[in-house]
Backbone as numpy.savetxt, mean C-alpha at the origin, in Angstrom:
# Nx Ny Nz CAx CAy CAz Cx Cy Cz
6.70 8.50 6.29 5.42 7.85 6.16 5.07 7.24 7.51
3.80 7.32 7.85 3.34 6.68 9.07 1.91 6.21 8.88
1.50 5.32 9.77 0.14 4.80 9.71 -0.58 5.24 10.97
-1.78 5.77 10.80 -2.57 6.18 11.95 -3.97 5.61 11.80
-4.69 5.56 12.89 -6.10 5.19 12.83 -6.87 6.49 12.79
-7.61 6.67 11.70 -8.34 7.91 11.50 -9.79 7.78 11.90
-10.60 8.61 11.31 -12.04 8.61 11.58 -12.63 7.24 11.28
-13.62 6.87 12.03 -14.34 5.61 11.85 -13.41 4.40 11.95
-12.31 4.54 12.72 -11.34 3.45 12.92 -10.73 2.93 11.62
-10.65 3.77 10.60 -10.01 3.38 9.35 -8.53 3.70 9.44
-7.69 2.76 9.04 -6.25 3.00 9.04 -5.89 3.91 7.88
-5.04 4.88 8.15 -4.57 5.82 7.15 -3.05 5.70 7.03
-2.54 5.79 5.81 -1.11 5.86 5.56 -0.83 7.31 5.22
0.01 7.95 6.02 0.24 9.39 5.89 1.62 9.64 5.28
1.65 10.42 4.19 2.88 10.84 3.53 3.04 12.34 3.73
4.18 12.88 3.33 4.39 14.33 3.44 3.40 15.11 2.58
2.95 14.52 1.47 2.11 15.25 0.53 0.64 14.86 0.57
0.26 13.97 1.48 -1.15 13.58 1.56 -1.31 12.27 2.30
-2.50 11.71 2.22 -2.76 10.45 2.92 -3.77 9.61 2.16
-3.74 8.31 2.42 -4.65 7.34 1.83 -5.19 6.46 2.95
-6.39 5.94 2.76 -6.79 4.82 3.61 -6.02 3.61 3.08
-5.88 2.58 3.88 -5.14 1.40 3.40 -5.85 0.77 2.20
-7.16 0.81 2.17 -7.89 0.28 1.02 -7.65 1.11 -0.23
-7.61 2.44 -0.09 -7.34 3.30 -1.24 -5.93 3.07 -1.78
-4.95 2.96 -0.88 -3.57 2.75 -1.31 -3.43 1.41 -2.04
-4.05 0.37 -1.52 -4.00 -0.93 -2.18 -4.63 -0.87 -3.56
-5.74 -0.16 -3.70 -6.39 -0.02 -5.01 -5.49 0.72 -5.99
-4.83 1.77 -5.53 -3.91 2.52 -6.40 -2.77 1.62 -6.85
-2.14 0.91 -5.92 -1.01 0.04 -6.26 -1.42 -1.07 -7.22
-2.63 -1.59 -7.07 -3.10 -2.65 -7.96 -3.53 -2.13 -9.33
-3.73 -0.83 -9.46 -4.13 -0.22 -10.72 -2.93 0.15 -11.59
-1.78 0.40 -10.98 -0.59 0.78 -11.74 -0.20 -0.33 -12.71
0.24 0.04 -13.93 0.58 -0.97 -14.94 1.98 -1.57 -14.74
2.33 -1.87 -13.50 3.62 -2.50 -13.17 3.39 -3.52 -12.06
4.29 -4.49 -11.98 4.27 -5.42 -10.86 5.14 -4.86 -9.75
4.64 -4.86 -8.54 5.39 -4.37 -7.39 5.51 -5.52 -6.39
6.75 -5.81 -5.99 7.00 -6.81 -4.96 7.96 -6.22 -3.95
7.63 -6.37 -2.68 8.53 -5.91 -1.61 9.02 -7.13 -0.85
10.36 -7.27 -0.78 11.00 -8.36 -0.05 11.79 -7.73 1.09
11.57 -8.19 2.32 12.25 -7.59 3.47 13.69 -8.10 3.60
14.39 -7.60 4.60 15.81 -7.94 4.77 16.03 -9.41 5.12
14.97 -10.09 5.54 15.08 -11.53 5.82 14.65 -12.37 4.63
14.56 -11.72 3.47 14.24 -12.36 2.20 12.83 -12.95 2.17
11.91 -12.31 2.87 10.51 -12.73 2.86 9.70 -11.75 2.02
8.84 -12.29 1.19 7.94 -11.43 0.42 6.91 -10.88 1.39
6.87 -9.55 1.50 5.95 -8.89 2.43 4.74 -8.31 1.72
4.90 -8.00 0.42 3.79 -7.43 -0.34 4.03 -7.70 -1.81
2.94 -7.94 -2.55 3.01 -7.92 -4.00 1.69 -7.38 -4.52
1.79 -6.63 -5.61 0.58 -6.04 -6.20 -0.18 -7.12 -6.97
-1.45 -6.87 -7.16 -2.30 -7.81 -7.87 -2.85 -7.15 -9.13
-1.93 -6.61 -9.93 -2.35 -5.92 -11.15 -2.86 -6.91 -12.19
-3.51 -6.40 -13.20 -4.04 -7.24 -14.28 -2.92 -7.97 -15.01
-1.72 -7.37 -15.02 -0.58 -7.93 -15.73 -0.01 -9.17 -15.04
-0.30 -9.38 -13.80 0.30 -10.48 -13.01 -0.36 -11.80 -13.32
């Protein structure tokens, strides 16, 4: 996975099977019926989803 700046200076997250704008990816993650939290190796919360269930 990598992040690039695409057309119109929009950031894209690129996977082997496709790509999302950062706004599209955030919308997908917030739509999933699960809570997602990412904690880094320094025990800091780096991301959490904002689903309806939260």
